[in-house]
Structures are given as structure tokens and as C-alpha cells.
Biopython code that builds the backbone (N, CA, C, O; Angstrom):
import numpy as np
from Bio.PDB.StructureBuilder import StructureBuilder

atoms = [
    (1, "MET", "N", (-0.479, -27.863, 1.146)),
    (1, "MET", "CA", (0.630, -27.547, 0.301)),
    (1, "MET", "C", (1.511, -28.758, 0.312)),
    (1, "MET", "O", (1.847, -29.230, 1.399)),
    (2, "LYS", "N", (1.921, -29.311, -0.835)),
    (2, "LYS", "CA", (2.694, -30.475, -0.842)),
    (2, "LYS", "C", (4.224, -30.141, -0.797)),
    (2, "LYS", "O", (4.738, -29.090, -1.179)),
    (3, "TYR", "N", (4.835, -31.192, -0.278)),
    (3, "TYR", "CA", (6.307, -31.143, -0.220)),
    (3, "TYR", "C", (6.927, -31.345, -1.483)),
    (3, "TYR", "O", (6.548, -32.324, -2.126)),
    (4, "LEU", "N", (7.799, -30.618, -1.959)),
    (4, "LEU", "CA", (8.406, -30.676, -3.307)),
    (4, "LEU", "C", (9.780, -31.404, -3.222)),
    (4, "LEU", "O", (10.721, -30.875, -2.631)),
    (5, "GLU", "N", (9.877, -32.496, -3.756)),
    (5, "GLU", "CA", (11.090, -33.247, -3.738)),
    (5, "GLU", "C", (12.155, -32.751, -4.746)),
    (5, "GLU", "O", (13.363, -32.870, -4.540)),
    (6, "ASP", "N", (11.597, -32.164, -5.895)),
    (6, "ASP", "CA", (12.352, -31.724, -7.022)),
    (6, "ASP", "C", (12.419, -30.251, -7.002)),
    (6, "ASP", "O", (12.809, -29.624, -6.016)),
    (7, "SER", "N", (12.030, -29.701, -8.117)),
    (7, "SER", "CA", (12.071, -28.271, -8.344)),
    (7, "SER", "C", (11.029, -27.402, -7.448)),
    (7, "SER", "O", (9.857, -27.746, -7.291)),
    (8, "PRO", "N", (11.572, -26.295, -6.910)),
    (8, "PRO", "CA", (10.692, -25.419, -6.287)),
    (8, "PRO", "C", (9.541, -24.758, -7.089)),
    (8, "PRO", "O", (8.623, -24.091, -6.611)),
    (9, "LEU", "N", (9.759, -25.070, -8.430)),
    (9, "LEU", "CA", (8.763, -24.516, -9.438)),
    (9, "LEU", "C", (7.778, -25.582, -9.950)),
    (9, "LEU", "O", (7.108, -25.426, -10.971)),
    (10, "ALA", "N", (7.735, -26.730, -9.131)),
    (10, "ALA", "CA", (6.857, -27.815, -9.594)),
    (10, "ALA", "C", (5.502, -27.801, -9.139)),
    (10, "ALA", "O", (4.766, -28.737, -9.454)),
    (11, "LEU", "N", (5.034, -26.755, -8.362)),
    (11, "LEU", "CA", (3.620, -26.671, -8.065)),
    (11, "LEU", "C", (2.728, -26.338, -9.292)),
    (11, "LEU", "O", (3.085, -25.545, -10.164)),
    (12, "THR", "N", (1.633, -26.948, -9.299)),
    (12, "THR", "CA", (0.723, -26.550, -10.374)),
    (12, "THR", "C", (0.017, -25.141, -10.006)),
    (12, "THR", "O", (0.174, -24.600, -8.911)),
    (13, "GLN", "N", (-0.737, -24.636, -10.995)),
    (13, "GLN", "CA", (-1.351, -23.374, -10.732)),
    (13, "GLN", "C", (-2.391, -23.628, -9.663)),
    (13, "GLN", "O", (-2.574, -22.805, -8.767)),
    (14, "ALA", "N", (-3.119, -24.834, -9.751)),
    (14, "ALA", "CA", (-4.229, -25.021, -8.807)),
    (14, "ALA", "C", (-3.582, -25.162, -7.331)),
    (14, "ALA", "O", (-4.164, -24.680, -6.360)),
    (15, "GLU", "N", (-2.479, -25.776, -7.222)),
    (15, "GLU", "CA", (-1.793, -25.972, -5.907)),
    (15, "GLU", "C", (-1.329, -24.637, -5.389)),
    (15, "GLU", "O", (-1.556, -24.299, -4.227)),
    (16, "LEU", "N", (-0.719, -23.921, -6.195)),
    (16, "LEU", "CA", (-0.252, -22.577, -5.825)),
    (16, "LEU", "C", (-1.494, -21.665, -5.372)),
    (16, "LEU", "O", (-1.357, -20.971, -4.364)),
    (17, "GLU", "N", (-2.635, -21.646, -6.046)),
    (17, "GLU", "CA", (-3.774, -20.885, -5.734)),
    (17, "GLU", "C", (-4.387, -21.415, -4.469)),
    (17, "GLU", "O", (-4.828, -20.637, -3.623)),
    (18, "ASP", "N", (-4.426, -22.731, -4.317)),
    (18, "ASP", "CA", (-4.889, -23.309, -3.002)),
    (18, "ASP", "C", (-4.080, -22.709, -1.758)),
    (18, "ASP", "O", (-4.628, -22.272, -0.746)),
    (19, "GLY", "N", (-2.817, -22.746, -1.957)),
    (19, "GLY", "CA", (-1.993, -22.258, -0.910)),
    (19, "GLY", "C", (-2.146, -20.813, -0.589)),
    (19, "GLY", "O", (-2.116, -20.390, 0.566)),
    (20, "HIS", "N", (-2.321, -20.026, -1.697)),
    (20, "HIS", "CA", (-2.708, -18.638, -1.469)),
    (20, "HIS", "C", (-3.971, -18.382, -0.768)),
    (20, "HIS", "O", (-4.076, -17.482, 0.065)),
    (21, "ALA", "N", (-5.031, -19.248, -1.135)),
    (21, "ALA", "CA", (-6.333, -19.098, -0.439)),
    (21, "ALA", "C", (-6.187, -19.381, 1.039)),
    (21, "ALA", "O", (-6.781, -18.693, 1.868)),
    (22, "VAL", "N", (-5.440, -20.337, 1.360)),
    (22, "VAL", "CA", (-5.178, -20.617, 2.802)),
    (22, "VAL", "C", (-4.281, -19.657, 3.549)),
    (22, "VAL", "O", (-4.654, -19.124, 4.595)),
    (23, "ASN", "N", (-3.107, -19.441, 3.011)),
    (23, "ASN", "CA", (-2.117, -18.682, 3.664)),
    (23, "ASN", "C", (-2.177, -17.171, 3.565)),
    (23, "ASN", "O", (-1.641, -16.474, 4.426)),
    (24, "ILE", "N", (-2.840, -16.638, 2.496)),
    (24, "ILE", "CA", (-2.921, -15.274, 2.302)),
    (24, "ILE", "C", (-4.394, -14.761, 2.385)),
    (24, "ILE", "O", (-4.748, -13.998, 3.284)),
    (25, "THR", "N", (-5.186, -15.183, 1.472)),
    (25, "THR", "CA", (-6.462, -14.632, 1.369)),
    (25, "THR", "C", (-7.370, -14.834, 2.687)),
    (25, "THR", "O", (-7.974, -13.874, 3.166)),
    (26, "SER", "N", (-7.433, -15.993, 3.194)),
    (26, "SER", "CA", (-8.313, -16.222, 4.334)),
    (26, "SER", "C", (-7.770, -15.412, 5.545)),
    (26, "SER", "O", (-8.567, -14.771, 6.228)),
    (27, "ALA", "N", (-6.544, -15.417, 5.814)),
    (27, "ALA", "CA", (-5.990, -14.617, 6.968)),
    (27, "ALA", "C", (-6.161, -13.124, 6.774)),
    (27, "ALA", "O", (-6.439, -12.386, 7.719)),
    (28, "TYR", "N", (-5.979, -12.657, 5.437)),
    (28, "TYR", "CA", (-6.256, -11.268, 5.241)),
    (28, "TYR", "C", (-7.729, -10.789, 5.454)),
    (28, "TYR", "O", (-7.989, -9.735, 6.035)),
    (29, "LEU", "N", (-8.701, -11.656, 4.933)),
    (29, "LEU", "CA", (-10.119, -11.319, 5.265)),
    (29, "LEU", "C", (-10.518, -11.409, 6.672)),
    (29, "LEU", "O", (-11.337, -10.632, 7.162)),
    (30, "ALA", "N", (-9.874, -12.471, 7.410)),
    (30, "ALA", "CA", (-10.141, -12.599, 8.733)),
    (30, "ALA", "C", (-9.586, -11.333, 9.601)),
    (30, "ALA", "O", (-10.206, -10.907, 10.575)),
    (31, "ALA", "N", (-8.517, -10.851, 9.208)),
    (31, "ALA", "CA", (-8.040, -9.611, 9.781)),
    (31, "ALA", "C", (-8.936, -8.495, 9.478)),
    (31, "ALA", "O", (-9.256, -7.709, 10.370)),
    (32, "ALA", "N", (-9.344, -8.379, 8.329)),
    (32, "ALA", "CA", (-10.340, -7.215, 7.917)),
    (32, "ALA", "C", (-11.571, -7.236, 8.788)),
    (32, "ALA", "O", (-12.103, -6.207, 9.204)),
    (33, "GLU", "N", (-12.010, -8.493, 9.052)),
    (33, "GLU", "CA", (-13.319, -8.570, 9.964)),
    (33, "GLU", "C", (-12.967, -8.301, 11.300)),
    (33, "GLU", "O", (-13.780, -7.761, 12.052)),
    (34, "ALA", "N", (-11.618, -8.686, 11.747)),
    (34, "ALA", "CA", (-11.356, -8.370, 13.099)),
    (34, "ALA", "C", (-11.233, -6.830, 13.377)),
    (34, "ALA", "O", (-11.562, -6.360, 14.466)),
    (35, "VAL", "N", (-10.756, -6.083, 12.376)),
    (35, "VAL", "CA", (-10.687, -4.669, 12.501)),
    (35, "VAL", "C", (-12.101, -4.194, 12.699)),
    (35, "VAL", "O", (-12.345, -3.426, 13.630)),
    (36, "LYS", "N", (-13.044, -4.602, 11.884)),
    (36, "LYS", "CA", (-14.465, -4.170, 12.038)),
    (36, "LYS", "C", (-14.953, -4.326, 13.416)),
    (36, "LYS", "O", (-15.591, -3.420, 13.952)),
    (37, "GLY", "N", (-14.673, -5.483, 14.042)),
    (37, "GLY", "CA", (-14.948, -5.747, 15.394)),
    (37, "GLY", "C", (-14.260, -4.924, 16.374)),
    (37, "GLY", "O", (-14.882, -4.562, 17.373)),
    (38, "PHE", "N", (-12.959, -4.563, 16.191)),
    (38, "PHE", "CA", (-12.193, -3.676, 17.023)),
    (38, "PHE", "C", (-12.783, -2.433, 17.133)),
    (38, "PHE", "O", (-12.725, -1.823, 18.201)),
    (39, "GLU", "N", (-13.406, -1.932, 16.060)),
    (39, "GLU", "CA", (-13.994, -0.500, 15.852)),
    (39, "GLU", "C", (-15.249, -0.343, 16.744)),
    (39, "GLU", "O", (-15.680, 0.775, 17.027)),
    (40, "THR", "N", (-15.849, -1.529, 17.197)),
    (40, "THR", "CA", (-17.064, -1.559, 17.982)),
    (40, "THR", "C", (-16.679, -1.609, 19.473)),
    (40, "THR", "O", (-17.576, -1.420, 20.294)),
    (41, "LEU", "N", (-15.456, -1.840, 19.882)),
    (41, "LEU", "CA", (-15.115, -2.128, 21.189)),
    (41, "LEU", "C", (-14.636, -0.844, 21.943)),
    (41, "LEU", "O", (-14.124, 0.083, 21.315)),
    (42, "PRO", "N", (-14.799, -0.806, 23.205)),
    (42, "PRO", "CA", (-14.285, 0.374, 23.997)),
    (42, "PRO", "C", (-12.851, 0.503, 23.775)),
    (42, "PRO", "O", (-12.162, -0.444, 23.397)),
    (43, "GLU", "N", (-12.369, 1.742, 24.022)),
    (43, "GLU", "CA", (-10.914, 2.131, 23.712)),
    (43, "GLU", "C", (-10.072, 1.407, 24.586)),
    (43, "GLU", "O", (-8.948, 1.079, 24.206)),
    (44, "ASP", "N", (-10.551, 1.077, 25.890)),
    (44, "ASP", "CA", (-9.659, 0.497, 26.905)),
    (44, "ASP", "C", (-9.468, -1.059, 26.702)),
    (44, "ASP", "O", (-8.653, -1.675, 27.388)),
    (45, "VAL", "N", (-10.213, -1.651, 25.779)),
    (45, "VAL", "CA", (-10.058, -3.047, 25.543)),
    (45, "VAL", "C", (-8.953, -3.387, 24.593)),
    (45, "VAL", "O", (-8.915, -2.795, 23.514)),
    (46, "PRO", "N", (-8.066, -4.269, 24.885)),
    (46, "PRO", "CA", (-6.980, -4.611, 24.027)),
    (46, "PRO", "C", (-7.416, -5.198, 22.699)),
    (46, "PRO", "O", (-8.371, -5.973, 22.731)),
    (47, "LYS", "N", (-6.903, -4.958, 21.662)),
    (47, "LYS", "CA", (-7.286, -5.343, 20.294)),
    (47, "LYS", "C", (-6.081, -5.957, 19.579)),
    (47, "LYS", "O", (-5.199, -5.235, 19.115)),
    (48, "SER", "N", (-6.042, -7.355, 19.485)),
    (48, "SER", "CA", (-4.954, -7.922, 18.794)),
    (48, "SER", "C", (-5.509, -9.021, 17.863)),
    (48, "SER", "O", (-6.425, -9.768, 18.208)),
    (49, "PHE", "N", (-4.895, -9.074, 16.653)),
    (49, "PHE", "CA", (-5.088, -10.060, 15.662)),
    (49, "PHE", "C", (-3.950, -10.982, 15.665)),
    (49, "PHE", "O", (-2.833, -10.515, 15.439)),
    (50, "ILE", "N", (-4.094, -12.248, 15.894)),
    (50, "ILE", "CA", (-2.827, -13.196, 16.038)),
    (50, "ILE", "C", (-2.829, -14.074, 14.739)),
    (50, "ILE", "O", (-3.808, -14.732, 14.384)),
    (51, "TYR", "N", (-1.652, -14.021, 14.074)),
    (51, "TYR", "CA", (-1.463, -14.887, 12.957)),
    (51, "TYR", "C", (-0.192, -15.645, 13.241)),
    (51, "TYR", "O", (0.886, -15.056, 13.328)),
    (52, "THR", "N", (-0.313, -16.934, 13.384)),
    (52, "THR", "CA", (0.895, -17.666, 13.748)),
    (52, "THR", "C", (1.617, -18.056, 12.477)),
    (52, "THR", "O", (1.001, -18.214, 11.423)),
    (53, "GLY", "N", (2.899, -18.208, 12.577)),
    (53, "GLY", "CA", (3.681, -18.628, 11.335)),
    (53, "GLY", "C", (4.927, -19.329, 11.743)),
    (53, "GLY", "O", (5.044, -19.957, 12.795)),
    (54, "ASN", "N", (5.857, -19.178, 10.834)),
    (54, "ASN", "CA", (7.225, -19.857, 10.968)),
    (54, "ASN", "C", (8.237, -18.994, 10.374)),
    (54, "ASN", "O", (7.940, -17.839, 10.068)),
    (55, "GLY", "N", (9.400, -19.455, 10.186)),
    (55, "GLY", "CA", (10.447, -18.672, 9.571)),
    (55, "GLY", "C", (10.393, -18.588, 8.013)),
    (55, "GLY", "O", (11.283, -17.980, 7.417)),
    (56, "PHE", "N", (9.393, -19.169, 7.360)),
    (56, "PHE", "CA", (9.452, -19.283, 5.909)),
    (56, "PHE", "C", (9.372, -17.918, 5.185)),
    (56, "PHE", "O", (9.697, -17.843, 4.000)),
    (57, "ASN", "N", (8.954, -16.865, 5.858)),
    (57, "ASN", "CA", (8.993, -15.597, 5.272)),
    (57, "ASN", "C", (10.398, -15.002, 5.205)),
    (57, "ASN", "O", (10.656, -14.063, 4.452)),
    (58, "GLN", "N", (11.268, -15.549, 5.982)),
    (58, "GLN", "CA", (12.638, -15.090, 5.931)),
    (58, "GLN", "C", (13.606, -16.078, 5.482)),
    (58, "GLN", "O", (14.648, -15.680, 4.961)),
    (59, "ILE", "N", (13.363, -17.425, 5.637)),
    (59, "ILE", "CA", (14.173, -18.470, 5.305)),
    (59, "ILE", "C", (13.699, -19.260, 4.110)),
    (59, "ILE", "O", (12.569, -19.749, 4.140)),
    (60, "VAL", "N", (14.465, -19.417, 3.083)),
    (60, "VAL", "CA", (13.980, -20.209, 1.867)),
    (60, "VAL", "C", (14.371, -21.669, 1.958)),
    (60, "VAL", "O", (15.543, -22.022, 2.082)),
    (61, "VAL", "N", (13.388, -22.470, 1.894)),
    (61, "VAL", "CA", (13.499, -23.945, 1.889)),
    (61, "VAL", "C", (12.847, -24.423, 0.549)),
    (61, "VAL", "O", (11.629, -24.551, 0.417)),
    (62, "PRO", "N", (13.725, -24.665, -0.390)),
    (62, "PRO", "CA", (13.185, -25.025, -1.713)),
    (62, "PRO", "C", (11.969, -26.064, -1.710)),
    (62, "PRO", "O", (11.053, -25.922, -2.519)),
    (63, "ALA", "N", (11.977, -27.061, -0.831)),
    (63, "ALA", "CA", (10.938, -28.031, -0.763)),
    (63, "ALA", "C", (9.675, -27.460, -0.367)),
    (63, "ALA", "O", (8.633, -27.995, -0.746)),
    (64, "TYR", "N", (9.658, -26.429, 0.356)),
    (64, "TYR", "CA", (8.501, -25.740, 0.848)),
    (64, "TYR", "C", (8.267, -24.312, 0.401)),
    (64, "TYR", "O", (7.787, -23.464, 1.154)),
    (65, "VAL", "N", (8.653, -24.057, -0.956)),
    (65, "VAL", "CA", (8.496, -22.686, -1.402)),
    (65, "VAL", "C", (7.181, -22.237, -1.516)),
    (65, "VAL", "O", (6.993, -21.025, -1.407)),
    (66, "GLY", "N", (6.109, -23.075, -1.741)),
    (66, "GLY", "CA", (4.801, -22.696, -1.673)),
    (66, "GLY", "C", (4.340, -22.073, -0.405)),
    (66, "GLY", "O", (3.589, -21.097, -0.405)),
    (67, "LEU", "N", (4.807, -22.659, 0.715)),
    (67, "LEU", "CA", (4.516, -22.135, 2.078)),
    (67, "LEU", "C", (5.260, -20.813, 2.308)),
    (67, "LEU", "O", (4.724, -19.883, 2.911)),
    (68, "GLY", "N", (6.474, -20.749, 1.829)),
    (68, "GLY", "CA", (7.185, -19.475, 1.905)),
    (68, "GLY", "C", (6.556, -18.349, 1.165)),
    (68, "GLY", "O", (6.537, -17.229, 1.677)),
    (69, "ILE", "N", (6.058, -18.566, 0.035)),
    (69, "ILE", "CA", (5.380, -17.574, -0.795)),
    (69, "ILE", "C", (4.277, -16.909, 0.068)),
    (69, "ILE", "O", (4.134, -15.695, 0.212)),
    (70, "GLY", "N", (3.487, -17.927, 0.642)),
    (70, "GLY", "CA", (2.331, -17.487, 1.477)),
    (70, "GLY", "C", (2.769, -16.658, 2.675)),
    (70, "GLY", "O", (2.236, -15.564, 2.863)),
    (71, "LYS", "N", (3.645, -17.084, 3.438)),
    (71, "LYS", "CA", (4.222, -16.495, 4.598)),
    (71, "LYS", "C", (4.842, -15.132, 4.281)),
    (71, "LYS", "O", (4.636, -14.149, 4.993)),
    (72, "SER", "N", (5.587, -15.109, 3.213)),
    (72, "SER", "CA", (6.061, -13.730, 2.724)),
    (72, "SER", "C", (5.036, -12.748, 2.449)),
    (72, "SER", "O", (5.145, -11.591, 2.853)),
    (73, "ALA", "N", (3.966, -13.188, 1.727)),
    (73, "ALA", "CA", (2.931, -12.266, 1.327)),
    (73, "ALA", "C", (2.147, -11.772, 2.644)),
    (73, "ALA", "O", (1.884, -10.583, 2.823)),
    (74, "SER", "N", (1.825, -12.715, 3.481)),
    (74, "SER", "CA", (1.218, -12.402, 4.693)),
    (74, "SER", "C", (1.945, -11.555, 5.556)),
    (74, "SER", "O", (1.357, -10.684, 6.198)),
    (75, "ALA", "N", (3.267, -11.734, 5.645)),
    (75, "ALA", "CA", (4.167, -10.899, 6.465)),
    (75, "ALA", "C", (4.066, -9.373, 5.865)),
    (75, "ALA", "O", (4.107, -8.408, 6.628)),
    (76, "ASN", "N", (3.949, -9.243, 4.611)),
    (76, "ASN", "CA", (3.783, -7.923, 4.027)),
    (76, "ASN", "C", (2.523, -7.213, 4.436)),
    (76, "ASN", "O", (2.558, -6.073, 4.898)),
    (77, "TRP", "N", (1.400, -7.896, 4.265)),
    (77, "TRP", "CA", (0.159, -7.147, 4.677)),
    (77, "TRP", "C", (0.054, -6.959, 6.190)),
    (77, "TRP", "O", (-0.477, -5.957, 6.670)),
    (78, "ILE", "N", (0.551, -7.904, 6.902)),
    (78, "ILE", "CA", (0.583, -7.733, 8.308)),
    (78, "ILE", "C", (1.341, -6.630, 8.885)),
    (78, "ILE", "O", (0.909, -5.932, 9.803)),
    (79, "GLU", "N", (2.581, -6.473, 8.280)),
    (79, "GLU", "CA", (3.386, -5.162, 8.543)),
    (79, "GLU", "C", (2.665, -3.935, 8.149)),
    (79, "GLU", "O", (2.640, -2.956, 8.895)),
    (80, "GLY", "N", (2.041, -3.960, 6.930)),
    (80, "GLY", "CA", (1.297, -2.721, 6.502)),
    (80, "GLY", "C", (0.175, -2.433, 7.533)),
    (80, "GLY", "O", (0.022, -1.287, 7.955)),
    (81, "ALA", "N", (-0.597, -3.439, 7.937)),
    (81, "ALA", "CA", (-1.675, -3.165, 8.828)),
    (81, "ALA", "C", (-1.170, -2.796, 10.212)),
    (81, "ALA", "O", (-1.882, -2.063, 10.899)),
    (82, "SER", "N", (-0.028, -3.226, 10.681)),
    (82, "SER", "CA", (0.591, -2.829, 11.875)),
    (82, "SER", "C", (0.868, -1.311, 11.890)),
    (82, "SER", "O", (0.537, -0.571, 12.816)),
    (83, "ILE", "N", (1.507, -0.925, 10.775)),
    (83, "ILE", "CA", (1.956, 0.477, 10.659)),
    (83, "ILE", "C", (0.612, 1.360, 10.616)),
    (83, "ILE", "O", (0.548, 2.420, 11.238)),
    (84, "TYR", "N", (-0.389, 0.899, 9.899)),
    (84, "TYR", "CA", (-1.566, 1.744, 9.680)),
    (84, "TYR", "C", (-2.383, 1.769, 11.049)),
    (84, "TYR", "O", (-2.753, 2.837, 11.536)),
    (85, "TYR", "N", (-2.658, 0.473, 11.675)),
    (85, "TYR", "CA", (-3.501, 0.516, 12.819)),
    (85, "TYR", "C", (-2.832, 0.734, 14.129)),
    (85, "TYR", "O", (-3.499, 0.947, 15.142)),
    (86, "GLY", "N", (-1.389, 0.681, 14.141)),
    (86, "GLY", "CA", (-0.827, 0.780, 15.400)),
    (86, "GLY", "C", (-1.233, 2.001, 16.172)),
    (86, "GLY", "O", (-1.567, 1.879, 17.351)),
    (87, "PRO", "N", (-1.224, 3.144, 15.594)),
    (87, "PRO", "CA", (-1.650, 4.244, 16.247)),
    (87, "PRO", "C", (-3.077, 4.230, 16.919)),
    (87, "PRO", "O", (-3.375, 5.013, 17.822)),
    (88, "LYS", "N", (-3.906, 3.313, 16.427)),
    (88, "LYS", "CA", (-5.182, 3.091, 17.118)),
    (88, "LYS", "C", (-5.152, 2.012, 18.227)),
    (88, "LYS", "O", (-6.162, 1.612, 18.806)),
    (89, "GLY", "N", (-3.859, 1.571, 18.471)),
    (89, "GLY", "CA", (-3.724, 0.542, 19.514)),
    (89, "GLY", "C", (-3.946, -0.858, 19.159)),
    (89, "GLY", "O", (-3.814, -1.769, 19.977)),
    (90, "TYR", "N", (-4.317, -1.048, 17.812)),
    (90, "TYR", "CA", (-4.477, -2.430, 17.379)),
    (90, "TYR", "C", (-3.080, -3.111, 17.123)),
    (90, "TYR", "O", (-2.206, -2.513, 16.496)),
    (91, "THR", "N", (-2.900, -4.343, 17.610)),
    (91, "THR", "CA", (-1.700, -5.084, 17.417)),
    (91, "THR", "C", (-1.982, -6.478, 16.692)),
    (91, "THR", "O", (-1.051, -7.246, 16.447)),
]
sb = StructureBuilder()
sb.init_structure("model")
sb.init_model(0)
sb.init_chain("A")
sb.init_seg("    ")
for serial, (resi, resn, name, xyz) in enumerate(atoms, 1):
    if name == "N":
        sb.init_residue(resn, " ", resi, " ")
    sb.init_atom(name, np.array(xyz, "f"), 0.0, 1.0, " ", f" {name:<3s}", serial, name[0])
structure = sb.get_structure()
């Protein structure tokens, strides 16, 4: 994702979609695969999916809006997965 010196709306469609593929889609699909693996493990084995990030899901920096979009979207599906899978002990 490129640094935007001007408008936060300067990303092309291709650049925006590339950022989504990296920050949202790939992590989402990796988490789905992790859950499939978790379901094959004994109950007493800890099961965690780790997605590292930064504050861009809460802090808006116009020059990095493309990254913020990705972090915000990922924060949403991660929270949803945490609520759904938390009772199973998945973190």
C-alpha cells in the first residue's frame, strides 16, 4: 500500500483491491483454515489465531487510509469470530 501525500481518496481501484487482498481476504481465509485445524485438536490444547496490527483501525491517518480500511475491516471480522468461537475456547 502506498503512502498518500495528497488526498486520502487518491488510491486507484487496483491499489485498494490489492490492499484488501493482503489485509482482509488473506487473513480471513487463514483464520478459517485455522478453525478447521482447531476442530481436529484435543480440547485441552490451546487454540489461538494471531493477527498483528497497529492502531489504524482506531486512528485515522489520511496518508495511510488504505491500511486503515484494511485494519478496520479485519478488526470487525476478528471481533465477530471472537464472539462466535470464544465459547469453544478459541482465541
